[in-house]
C-alpha positions as CSV (number, residue, x, y, z in Angstrom):
1,M,2.6,8.9,-16.3
2,R,4.8,6.9,-18.5
3,K,5.3,3.1,-17.8
4,Y,8.3,1.0,-18.2
5,L,9.3,-2.7,-18.6
6,L,12.5,-3.2,-16.7
7,D,14.7,-5.9,-15.3
8,L,15.2,-5.2,-11.6
9,T,18.1,-6.8,-9.7
10,V,17.5,-8.0,-6.1
11,A,19.8,-6.2,-3.6
12,E,18.3,-7.8,-0.7
13,A,15.5,-10.3,0.1
14,T,14.5,-10.6,3.6
15,M,11.7,-12.4,5.6
16,L,10.4,-9.9,8.1
17,R,8.0,-12.4,9.6
18,T,7.0,-15.9,8.8
19,S,5.0,-14.9,5.8
20,Y,6.2,-11.3,5.0
21,L,9.0,-10.9,2.4
22,L,10.7,-7.6,1.8
23,L,12.4,-7.1,-1.5
24,R,14.8,-4.4,-2.2
25,L,15.4,-3.8,-5.9
26,H,17.6,-1.9,-8.3
27,A,17.2,-1.4,-12.1
28,A,19.6,-3.6,-13.9
29,S,20.4,-0.7,-16.2
30,G,19.8,3.0,-15.7
31,P,17.9,4.8,-12.9
32,L,14.4,3.9,-11.8
33,P,11.4,6.1,-12.9
34,Q,9.8,8.3,-10.5
35,M,6.9,6.9,-8.5
36,V,4.2,8.2,-6.1
37,P,2.7,6.6,-3.0
38,G,-0.1,4.2,-3.8
39,Q,1.2,3.1,-7.2
40,F,2.1,-0.6,-7.8
41,V,4.3,-2.8,-10.1
42,E,3.4,-6.0,-12.0
43,V,6.0,-8.6,-11.4
44,R,6.6,-11.6,-13.6
45,V,7.0,-14.8,-11.7
46,D,9.5,-17.2,-13.5
47,G,9.5,-21.0,-12.8
48,D,5.9,-21.3,-11.5
49,A,3.4,-22.9,-13.8
50,G,0.4,-21.4,-11.6
51,S,1.5,-17.9,-12.3
52,L,0.3,-17.2,-15.9
53,L,-0.2,-13.6,-15.2
54,R,2.2,-11.1,-13.5
55,V,1.6,-10.4,-9.7
56,P,0.6,-6.9,-8.7
57,I,2.5,-5.7,-5.7
58,S,2.2,-2.2,-3.9
59,V,5.2,0.1,-3.9
60,N,6.4,-0.2,-0.3
61,L,9.1,2.5,-0.7
62,Y,10.9,4.5,-3.5
63,D,14.2,5.8,-2.4
64,S,15.3,8.2,-5.1
65,R,18.6,8.8,-3.4
66,R,19.6,5.2,-3.3
67,D,17.6,4.5,-6.5
68,E,16.0,1.7,-4.8
69,L,12.5,0.2,-4.9
70,W,11.0,-1.9,-2.0
71,L,8.3,-4.4,-2.4
72,L,6.5,-5.9,0.7
73,V,5.0,-9.3,-0.3
74,H,2.5,-11.3,1.6
75,V,3.7,-15.0,0.9
76,V,0.5,-17.0,0.5
77,G,0.6,-19.0,-2.8
78,S,2.9,-20.7,-5.2
79,G,3.8,-17.5,-7.0
80,T,4.7,-15.6,-4.0
81,R,6.6,-18.5,-2.6
82,R,8.7,-18.4,-5.8
83,L,9.5,-14.8,-5.0
84,A,10.5,-15.6,-1.5
85,A,13.1,-18.0,-3.0
86,L,14.9,-15.0,-4.7
87,V,18.4,-14.1,-3.5
88,R,20.8,-11.1,-4.0
89,G,21.6,-10.8,-7.6
90,D,18.5,-12.5,-9.0
91,V,16.6,-10.5,-11.8
92,V,13.0,-10.0,-11.9
93,S,10.9,-8.5,-14.7
94,A,8.5,-5.7,-13.7
95,I,6.1,-3.2,-15.3
96,L,6.2,0.1,-13.4
97,P,4.9,2.6,-12.2
98,L,1.3,1.7,-12.5
99,G,-2.0,3.3,-11.3
100,R,-3.1,6.5,-9.6
101,G,-1.7,7.1,-6.1
102,F,-2.7,9.1,-3.0
103,T,-3.4,12.8,-3.1
104,L,-0.5,14.6,-1.7
105,P,-0.1,18.2,-0.5
106,E,2.2,20.4,-2.6
107,A,6.0,20.0,-1.9
108,R,6.9,21.6,1.4
109,Q,3.2,23.0,1.6
110,G,1.8,20.4,4.0
111,G,1.8,23.3,6.6
112,G,1.5,20.9,9.6
113,Q,-1.7,19.2,8.1
114,R,-2.5,16.0,10.1
115,Y,-3.1,12.8,8.0
116,L,-4.3,9.5,9.4
117,L,-2.9,6.4,7.6
118,V,-4.9,3.2,8.3
119,G,-3.5,-0.3,7.3
120,G,-4.5,-3.7,7.8
121,G,-2.5,-6.9,7.1
122,V,-0.3,-6.3,4.1
123,G,-2.3,-3.2,3.4
124,V,0.4,-1.4,5.5
125,A,2.8,-1.7,2.5
126,P,2.0,1.7,0.8
127,L,1.9,3.5,4.0
128,L,5.7,3.5,4.5
129,F,6.2,5.5,1.2
130,L,3.1,7.6,1.8
131,G,4.2,8.6,5.3
132,Q,7.7,9.5,3.8
133,E,6.2,11.8,1.2
134,L,3.7,13.5,3.6
135,S,6.6,14.2,6.0
136,A,8.9,15.5,3.3
137,R,6.0,17.8,2.4
138,G,5.5,19.4,5.9
139,A,2.5,17.2,6.7
140,E,2.1,15.1,9.9
141,P,1.3,11.5,9.4
142,T,-0.2,9.2,12.3
143,F,-0.4,5.5,11.5
144,L,-3.2,3.1,12.7
145,L,-2.4,-0.6,12.0
146,G,-4.6,-3.5,12.4
147,A,-3.5,-7.1,12.7
148,R,-4.6,-10.6,13.8
149,S,-1.9,-10.6,16.5
150,E,1.5,-9.1,17.3
151,A,3.3,-11.6,15.1
152,D,1.5,-10.2,12.0
153,L,2.8,-6.5,12.6
154,V,5.7,-5.3,10.2
155,Q,7.7,-2.3,9.8
156,T,6.4,-0.4,12.8
157,E,9.7,0.9,13.7
158,L,10.2,2.6,10.3
159,L,6.7,4.1,10.6
160,S,7.3,5.3,14.0
161,A,10.4,7.3,12.7
162,M,7.8,9.5,10.9
163,G,5.0,9.7,13.3
164,P,2.8,8.1,16.1
165,V,1.9,4.4,15.5
166,H,-1.3,3.0,17.1
167,V,-2.1,-0.6,16.8
168,T,-5.2,-2.9,17.3
169,T,-5.0,-6.6,17.2
170,D,-7.8,-9.1,16.9
171,D,-6.4,-11.3,19.9
172,G,-5.3,-8.3,22.1
173,S,-1.7,-9.4,22.1
174,F,-0.5,-5.8,21.2
175,G,-2.1,-2.4,21.3
176,E,-5.9,-2.1,21.8
177,H,-7.9,-5.2,21.5
178,G,-10.4,-5.0,18.5
179,L,-10.8,-3.5,15.0
180,V,-9.1,-0.4,13.8
181,T,-12.4,1.4,13.8
182,D,-12.8,0.7,17.6
183,H,-9.6,2.3,18.5
184,S,-9.7,5.2,21.0
185,L,-7.9,7.7,18.8
186,W,-11.3,8.2,16.8
187,A,-12.9,9.8,19.8
188,D,-11.2,13.0,19.0
189,A,-9.9,12.4,15.5
190,D,-9.4,15.6,13.4
191,Y,-7.4,15.0,10.3
192,A,-7.1,16.6,6.8
193,R,-7.4,13.3,5.2
194,V,-7.7,9.6,6.1
195,C,-5.8,7.3,3.7
196,T,-6.4,3.5,4.0
197,C,-5.5,0.2,2.5
198,G,-6.2,-3.3,3.5
199,P,-9.2,-5.9,3.6
200,M,-12.3,-4.3,1.8
201,P,-14.6,-4.6,4.9
202,M,-12.0,-2.7,6.9
203,M,-11.7,0.0,4.4
204,R,-15.4,0.5,4.1
205,A,-15.7,0.9,7.8
206,V,-12.9,3.4,7.9
207,A,-14.4,5.4,5.2
208,R,-17.8,5.6,7.1
209,K,-16.0,6.5,10.3
210,A,-14.2,9.2,8.4
211,S,-17.4,10.5,6.9
212,E,-19.2,10.6,10.1
213,R,-16.4,13.0,11.3
214,G,-16.3,15.1,8.2
215,M,-13.0,14.0,7.0
216,E,-12.0,13.2,3.5
217,C,-10.9,9.6,2.8
218,E,-9.0,7.8,0.2
219,A,-8.8,4.1,-0.2
220,S,-6.4,1.8,-2.0
221,L,-8.2,-1.1,-3.5
222,E,-6.4,-4.5,-3.7
223,G,-7.4,-7.1,-6.2
224,M,-6.3,-9.3,-9.1
225,M,-4.9,-6.8,-11.4
226,G,-3.7,-9.3,-14.1
227,C,-2.2,-6.9,-16.6
228,G,-2.1,-3.6,-14.9
229,L,-3.0,-1.9,-18.1
230,G,-6.7,-2.1,-18.3
231,A,-6.7,-4.8,-21.0
232,C,-7.7,-8.0,-19.0
233,L,-10.6,-6.4,-17.0
234,C,-9.8,-8.7,-14.1
235,C,-10.0,-5.8,-11.7
236,V,-13.3,-3.8,-12.4
237,H,-15.1,-2.7,-9.4
238,P,-18.8,-1.6,-9.1
239,T,-19.1,2.2,-8.2
240,P,-22.0,4.7,-8.3
241,E,-20.8,5.8,-11.7
242,G,-20.5,2.3,-13.1
243,H,-17.9,-0.4,-13.2
244,L,-14.3,1.1,-13.0
245,C,-11.0,-0.6,-13.8
246,V,-8.9,-0.5,-10.7
247,C,-5.6,-0.6,-12.1
248,Q,-6.3,2.3,-14.6
249,E,-8.7,4.5,-12.5
250,G,-7.2,3.5,-9.1
251,P,-6.1,1.7,-7.2
252,V,-6.4,4.8,-4.9
253,F,-10.1,6.2,-5.1
254,T,-12.0,8.7,-3.0
255,A,-14.5,7.2,-0.5
256,E,-17.3,9.2,-2.3
257,R,-16.4,7.9,-5.6
258,L,-16.7,4.3,-4.3
259,G,-20.0,5.1,-2.6
260,W,-18.7,4.2,0.8
261,T,-19.6,7.4,2.7
262,Q,-23.3,6.1,3.4
263,A,-24.1,3.9,6.2
C-alpha cells in the first residue's frame, strides 16, 4: 500500500479522560488515503526536544464519508503532552498509512460471522475502526475491554453501537473484577476470530485462551516504531521464524506466527 507524507489539520482535540486525547484530523489539501483497521501513522511532534523521532499512533477511526482520521492518544510523556496542547486549526505532519492490518472478511460477505475484539488500555484504539469495518461487511463484533478502573474506559458508547461490550477492571469498579481472560464470556466462547491489542502479557494470554478453544487469533503489537518504514530497526520482535520488523511485517500478526499458541 502506498505511503504518504501529509500535513493534517486538527478539526477537534478533545480530552476524553484525564490522560486520553482524541484528535480528529483532515488532510490540509486533498482527500485522505484509504486505510484499514490495524494500521498506524507516524506523527511528528514539533516543539519538543525529547521527541527526535516521530510518534507511532494506531488509527482509531477512518471515516471516508467525512474524509476524517481519528487518533486516540495516551498522554504519558512530553511528546504526547505536546500533542495534547494542539487546538483546532493546528497542523501536524504525518506519514500514513503504515503497516499491515487485521484480516477482514470480503465486503458484505461476513455472513454473520462472530468476532471477539479484546483491548486493554489504549489498546482499544484500533478496535473502533475494526468494529466499524466488520459490521459493514456483515460480521458481528463483540468487544471485551480491560482497564485498571472505570475511569480508564474510553469510547464504550461508540463501541456498543456496533456490538455487545463486556468489561473487566482490576479494581472491580465496573464490569467483572479481574483480567480479560477471566471474563465469564470465555465459558462458551465461539468466534470466527479473536483480535486483540494492548499490553503484551494480556495479548499472549488472550492468544492462548483462543488457541485452547480452537479459535484463530490476531494480535496488534505495540512498540517504539521510530520510522515506520523498517529502516531504524527499533521495533524488531522475536518470533519462531526469526526477528521481524513490527512496522513492516505487522503490527498485526497471527498468534501462530508469534509462537503464542503454546502454553
